[in-house]
C-alpha positions in Angstrom: -9.0 5.5 19.1 -10.7 5.5 15.7 -8.2 5.3 12.9 -7.9 8.1 10.4 -6.4 5.7 7.8 -7.8 2.2 7.5 -5.9 -0.2 5.2 -7.8 -3.1 3.7 -5.9 -6.1 2.3 -3.8 -9.1 3.0 -0.8 -9.3 5.5 1.8 -11.9 4.7 4.7 -13.2 6.6 7.9 -12.5 4.6 11.1 -14.5 4.2 13.7 -12.2 2.5 16.9 -13.7 1.0 20.1 -12.3 2.4 23.5 -12.0 0.7 24.6 -15.3 2.4 21.6 -17.1 0.9 19.7 -17.4 4.2 16.2 -16.1 4.6 15.4 -13.4 7.1 11.8 -13.6 8.5 9.7 -10.5 8.6 6.3 -9.0 7.9 4.8 -7.9 4.6 1.7 -7.4 2.7 1.2 -4.0 0.9 -1.6 -2.6 3.0 -0.2 -3.7 6.3 3.1 -2.1 5.3 1.2 1.1 4.4 -0.5 1.2 7.8 2.8 0.7 9.6 4.5 3.4 7.5 1.7 5.8 8.2 1.8 5.1 12.0 5.6 5.7 12.0 4.9 9.2 10.6 2.5 9.9 13.5 -0.8 9.1 11.8 -3.5 7.1 13.5 -3.8 4.1 11.3 -5.4 0.6 11.4 -5.7 -2.6 9.4 -9.0 -4.2 8.2 -8.3 -7.8 7.4 -8.6 -11.4 8.5 -5.6 -13.5 9.6 -5.4 -17.1 10.6 -5.5 -18.5 14.1 -1.9 -19.6 13.7 1.5 -18.5 14.8 1.9 -16.2 11.8 -1.4 -14.5 12.6 -0.3 -14.1 16.2 2.9 -12.6 15.0 1.0 -9.9 13.0 -1.2 -9.1 15.9 1.8 -8.5 18.1 3.5 -6.5 15.3 0.6 -4.1 14.9 0.3 -3.6 18.6 4.0 -2.8 18.9 3.8 -0.4 15.9 0.7 1.4 17.2 -1.5 0.2 14.4 -5.1 -0.4 15.4 -6.3 -4.1 15.3 -9.9 -3.2 16.2 -10.9 -4.3 12.7 -8.8 -7.4 12.4 -10.2 -10.9 13.0 -8.3 -14.1 13.6 -10.3 -16.9 12.0 -9.9 -20.7 11.9 -11.2 -21.2 8.3 -8.1 -19.8 6.6 -4.3 -19.5 7.2 -2.0 -16.5 7.2 -0.2 -16.2 3.9 3.5 -16.2 3.4 5.9 -15.1 0.6 9.6 -15.4 -0.2 11.8 -12.6 -1.7 14.8 -13.4 -3.8 17.3 -11.0 -5.3 19.0 -11.0 -8.7 20.5 -8.7 -11.4 17.0 -7.6 -12.4 15.9 -6.8 -8.9 13.7 -8.6 -6.4 11.4 -11.5 -7.2 8.4 -12.8 -5.1 7.1 -16.3 -4.6 3.7 -16.5 -2.9 1.9 -19.1 -0.8 -1.5 -17.5 -0.3 -4.2 -19.7 -1.8 -7.0 -20.1 0.7 -5.7 -17.5 3.1 -7.9 -15.9 5.7 -7.9 -12.6 3.9 -8.8 -14.1 0.5 -12.0 -15.6 2.1 -13.3 -12.2 3.2 -16.7 -11.1 1.9 -18.7 -7.9 2.0 -20.7 -9.3 4.9 -17.4 -9.2 7.0 -17.1 -5.5 6.7 -17.3 -3.4 9.9 -19.7 -0.8 8.5 -19.7 1.6 11.5 -15.9 1.7 11.5 -15.7 2.4 7.8 -18.2 5.3 8.2 -16.0 6.9 10.8 -12.6 7.0 9.1 -11.0 9.7 7.0 -9.3 7.5 4.4 -9.7 3.9 3.3 -6.7 2.5 1.5 -6.8 -0.6 -0.7 -4.9 -2.0 -3.7 -4.9 -4.2 -6.7 -3.5 -6.9 -4.5 -6.4 -6.5 -2.1 -8.7 -7.3 -4.9 -6.6 -9.8 -6.9 -6.4 -12.5 -4.2 -10.0 -13.7 -4.8 -13.3 -12.7 -6.4 -14.9 -12.2 -2.9 -12.0 -10.0 -1.9 -12.5 -7.8 -5.0 -16.2 -7.4 -4.1 -15.3 -6.7 -0.5 -13.0 -3.8 -1.5 -15.7 -2.3 -3.8 -18.3 -2.6 -1.0 -15.9 -0.9 1.5 -15.3 1.9 -1.0 -19.1 2.5 -1.3 -19.5 2.7 2.5 -16.7 5.1 3.0 -17.7 7.4 0.1 -21.3 7.5 1.2 -20.1 8.6 4.6 -18.0 11.4 3.2 -14.6 9.8 3.6 -11.8 9.5 1.0 -10.6 6.4 -0.8 -7.0 5.8 -1.7 -5.9 3.0 -4.1 -2.5 1.6 -5.1 -2.8 -0.2 -8.5 -0.1 -2.6 -7.3 -0.3 -5.2 -10.1 0.6 -8.8 -9.4 0.3 -10.8 -12.7 0.6 -14.1 -10.8 -2.7 -13.4 -9.1 -5.1 -13.0 -12.0 -5.3 -12.6 -15.8 -4.3 -9.2 -17.1 -7.7 -8.6 -18.7 -9.4 -9.1 -15.4 -6.8 -7.1 -13.4 -7.1 -4.2 -15.8 -10.9 -4.2 -15.6 -11.1 -4.4 -11.8 -8.2 -1.9 -11.2 -9.6 0.6 -13.7 -13.0 0.4 -12.0 -11.5 0.8 -8.6 -9.5 3.9 -9.7 -12.7 5.3 -11.0 -14.1 5.1 -7.5 -11.1 6.5 -5.6 -10.1 10.0 -4.7 -6.3 9.3 -4.5 -4.7 7.0 -7.0 -1.1 5.8 -6.2 0.2 3.9 -9.2 3.8 2.9 -9.9 5.2 3.5 -13.4 6.0 -0.1 -14.3 2.5 -1.4 -13.4 0.8 1.6 -15.0 2.5 1.0 -18.3 1.2 -2.5 -18.4 -2.3 -1.6 -17.2 -2.8 1.5 -19.4 -0.7 0.6 -22.5 0.9 4.0 -22.1 4.6 4.9 -21.5 4.5 8.7 -21.1 4.1 9.6 -17.4 2.0 12.7 -18.1 -0.3 10.6 -20.3 -0.6 8.0 -17.5 -1.5 10.6 -14.9 -4.1 12.1 -17.2 -5.5 8.6 -17.9 -6.2 8.0 -14.2 -7.6 11.5 -13.7 -10.0 10.8 -16.6 -11.1 7.6 -14.9 -12.2 9.6 -12.0 -9.4 10.0 -9.5 -9.0 13.5 -8.0 -5.3 13.1 -7.2 -2.8 10.9 -9.0 0.7 10.4 -7.6 2.7 8.3 -10.1 5.9 7.0 -8.6 8.9 7.0 -10.9 11.5 5.3 -8.8 14.6 7.4 -8.2 13.3 10.0 -10.6 10.6 11.0 -8.1 6.8 11.3 -8.3 4.6 13.0 -10.9 1.6 14.4 -9.0 -1.4 15.5 -10.9 -4.8 17.0 -10.1 -7.6 18.3 -12.2 -5.8 21.7 -12.4 -2.1 21.1 -12.3 0.7 18.5 -12.4 4.3 18.7 -11.1 7.3 16.3 -10.9 8.5 16.0 -7.4 12.2 15.0 -7.5 13.4 11.9 -5.8 16.5 11.3 -3.7 19.7 9.4 -4.4 20.6 6.9 -1.7 22.6 3.7 -1.4 19.7 1.4 -2.0 19.9 -2.2 -0.7 16.4 -3.6 -1.0 13.3 -1.8 -2.5 10.8 -4.4 -1.3 8.6 -2.0 0.7 9.4 1.3 -0.9 6.1 1.8 -2.6 4.1 0.9 0.5 6.3 3.3 2.5 5.5 6.0 0.0 1.8 5.3 0.3 1.7 5.4 4.1 3.9 8.5 4.3 1.8 10.2 1.6 -1.5 9.5 3.3 -0.1 10.5 6.7 0.6 14.0 5.3 -2.8 14.3 3.6 -4.5 13.5 6.8 -2.3 16.1 8.5 -3.5 18.7 6.1 -0.8 18.9 3.4 -1.5 19.4 -0.2 -0.6 16.4 -2.5 2.6 18.0 -3.8 4.0 18.6 -0.3 2.8 15.2 0.7 4.7 13.6 -2.2 7.9 15.4 -1.4 7.7 14.0 2.1 6.8 10.5 0.9 9.7 10.5 -1.6 12.1 11.0 1.2 10.5 8.3 3.4 10.5 5.8 0.4 14.2 6.5 -0.3 15.2 5.9 3.3 13.2 2.6 3.3 15.5 1.1 0.6 18.6 1.2 2.8 17.8 -2.0 4.6 16.4 -5.5 4.0 12.7 -6.4 4.3 9.5 -4.4 4.1 9.0 -3.2 7.6 12.3 -3.0 9.4 13.9 -0.2 7.3 10.8 2.0 7.3 11.8 5.4 8.7 10.1 7.3 11.5 9.0 10.9 11.1 12.1 12.3 12.8 14.4 10.5 10.4 12.4 11.7 7.4 12.4 15.3 8.7 16.2 15.2 9.3 16.8 13.7 5.9 14.8 16.5 4.2 16.6 19.1 6.2 20.0 17.7 5.1 18.8 17.6 1.5 17.5 21.2 1.4 
């Protein structure tokens, strides 16, 4: 089945520090997380990426199959490895240590793109991380955007800034250019403040609209999400939960939001649903394991009404 949502980026095996100091293995990578979150909401999603011909790559292939995420546009290659990262937790939140240099995903080029698949999807999703891992990866995302938009599809983009990947000046230039080509911008407040130099959420939303995005959903953590379009903007309240680990909350929001857009919801309704999904995802450790399914989100929303 052709995916409605195709997520382009780098999957990474995750080792998440537990309260006893041991590390729990799992799966991460923002766009892979987004695809899984969307699939758990009932959307037809897929990944567009390269992974290594290694045990970690095999693990991702098995994960996606088990989650109902299409692997039709995933290649296992021998000229690059599958990346890994470690998550540690402290008083200021979670911290990431990455081992991704020379990864299979970072070696992708525009020539690797499955053009026919891109022309048939409804939404392409990528991120700042998708572009920050290498120059060729940045070019690949731009090329994929062009193909999708020429075919009449939508482009979704999470600014997802990782300062360890690239200089801020380059990150700002590339990410701003990507937002200018997207239909749906999904920035987080902390990253947006750094990238735009602004601190007022309404000003940030307007900044991204002025760049060219048609819809901006600025996530504000527990406060909720400020959603803006060319004609209106509304703060969609968040939910109070007993949070344990926010590692994949933003990716869960992205996948849940896009699943609702594909299903026909307006962006404000989609954000209300995605806020609930993201809140639920913080109640367990790791990026994937705590992601809720549609029934859980719907039950949570009914209880919160």
